[in-house]
C-alpha positions as CSV (number, residue, x, y, z in Angstrom):
1,M,-20.0,-16.1,-6.8
2,I,-20.5,-13.8,-4.4
3,E,-21.7,-14.9,-0.7
4,N,-23.3,-12.1,1.5
5,V,-23.8,-12.7,5.3
6,E,-27.5,-11.4,6.6
7,T,-26.7,-7.8,8.0
8,T,-29.5,-7.7,10.0
9,Q,-28.6,-9.7,12.8
10,H,-28.3,-8.4,16.4
11,P,-24.4,-7.3,17.6
12,R,-22.4,-10.5,18.1
13,P,-19.0,-11.4,18.0
14,P,-17.6,-11.7,14.6
15,E,-17.1,-15.7,13.6
16,G,-16.8,-17.1,10.0
17,D,-18.0,-14.3,7.5
18,W,-20.2,-12.4,9.7
19,P,-17.6,-9.2,10.9
20,G,-19.4,-8.5,14.1
21,T,-21.6,-5.3,12.9
22,K,-24.1,-4.8,10.8
23,F,-22.0,-2.0,9.5
24,L,-19.4,-4.1,7.7
25,R,-20.2,-6.7,5.0
26,F,-17.8,-9.5,4.3
27,D,-18.3,-11.0,0.9
28,R,-16.1,-13.5,-1.2
29,E,-15.5,-12.9,-4.9
30,G,-13.2,-15.2,-6.4
31,P,-9.7,-15.5,-4.3
32,F,-10.8,-12.2,-2.5
33,G,-12.5,-11.1,0.2
34,I,-14.3,-7.6,0.3
35,C,-14.9,-6.1,3.5
36,T,-17.4,-3.1,2.8
37,L,-17.9,-0.1,5.4
38,D,-21.8,0.2,4.9
39,R,-22.8,3.3,7.0
40,P,-23.6,5.7,4.4
41,E,-25.5,7.6,6.5
42,A,-22.6,8.6,8.5
43,R,-20.3,8.7,5.6
44,N,-19.1,5.6,6.6
45,A,-17.6,7.1,9.8
46,M,-16.3,4.3,11.7
47,T,-17.5,2.8,15.4
48,P,-15.5,0.7,17.5
49,A,-17.0,-2.3,16.5
50,M,-16.1,-1.6,12.9
51,Y,-12.6,-1.2,13.5
52,F,-12.7,-4.3,15.5
53,G,-14.4,-6.0,12.7
54,I,-12.1,-4.9,9.7
55,K,-9.1,-6.3,12.1
56,Y,-10.8,-9.6,12.5
57,A,-11.6,-9.6,8.4
58,V,-7.9,-9.4,8.1
59,T,-7.1,-12.2,10.5
60,H,-10.0,-14.0,8.9
61,V,-8.5,-13.9,5.4
62,G,-4.9,-14.5,6.7
63,S,-6.0,-18.0,8.1
64,D,-8.2,-19.0,5.0
65,P,-6.5,-20.9,2.5
66,Y,-9.0,-19.9,-0.1
67,L,-8.8,-16.4,-0.2
68,A,-5.4,-14.8,-1.5
69,G,-6.1,-11.0,-0.4
70,L,-8.3,-8.7,1.0
71,L,-9.9,-5.6,-0.3
72,I,-11.5,-3.1,1.9
73,T,-14.1,-0.4,0.5
74,G,-17.0,1.9,1.1
75,S,-20.6,2.4,0.4
76,G,-22.5,5.3,-0.6
77,G,-19.9,7.6,-2.2
78,A,-17.2,7.5,0.6
79,F,-14.5,5.4,1.9
80,A,-14.4,6.5,5.5
81,P,-13.6,9.7,7.3
82,G,-12.0,8.1,10.3
83,G,-13.7,7.4,13.7
84,D,-17.2,8.5,14.9
85,M,-16.6,11.3,17.2
86,G,-20.2,11.8,17.7
87,G,-20.3,8.3,19.6
88,G,-22.9,7.1,17.1
89,G,-24.0,3.8,16.0
90,D,-25.9,1.0,17.6
91,D,-23.4,-1.5,17.6
92,N,-22.4,-1.7,21.0
93,W,-19.0,-3.8,20.8
94,M,-18.6,-3.6,24.7
95,T,-20.9,-6.3,24.7
96,F,-18.6,-8.7,22.9
97,G,-15.9,-9.4,25.5
98,R,-12.5,-10.5,24.8
99,A,-12.5,-12.3,21.5
100,P,-9.8,-15.2,21.9
101,G,-6.6,-14.9,19.8
102,M,-7.8,-11.4,18.0
103,D,-5.1,-9.5,20.6
104,D,-2.2,-12.2,21.1
105,D,-0.3,-11.0,17.9
106,L,-0.1,-7.4,18.6
107,P,3.5,-6.2,18.3
108,P,4.8,-4.3,22.0
109,P,4.5,-0.8,21.9
110,P,7.2,1.2,20.1
111,A,10.5,2.5,22.3
112,R,10.2,5.9,23.1
113,C,11.7,8.2,20.4
114,S,15.3,9.9,21.7
115,R,14.0,13.3,20.5
116,S,10.6,15.1,19.8
117,A,8.6,14.0,16.7
118,A,8.0,17.7,16.6
119,A,11.4,18.6,16.2
120,P,12.6,19.3,12.9
121,H,15.2,17.4,11.1
122,R,18.5,19.0,10.3
123,A,20.7,17.6,7.9
124,P,24.5,17.1,9.4
125,A,27.1,19.9,8.7
126,R,29.5,19.3,6.2
């Protein structure tokens, strides 16, 4: 059985199976959640709300005892080229405000590297 959340709703914070943007769909198929990037007119280029929605979907699946995993896919023949550099999309995520619990579990930033990442790796002399 597949349940689909109505995607014509106005932008609002994610809750339940609503990922917070009309450009993402969250469906359930057996023990799996399926998060579909649904912005084929832009080859599924990601808006800020889409990134937030995918993070929400991961957290949502992890806290649902009836779901064993998450599949992320794209509609319209493309997965995702990355972020929408043109700033398109009408899902203004800035109006969502802070979502409690969404950023509390972020790990600290990595420690500064002792050598430049651009420096070539050299094997030790023998």
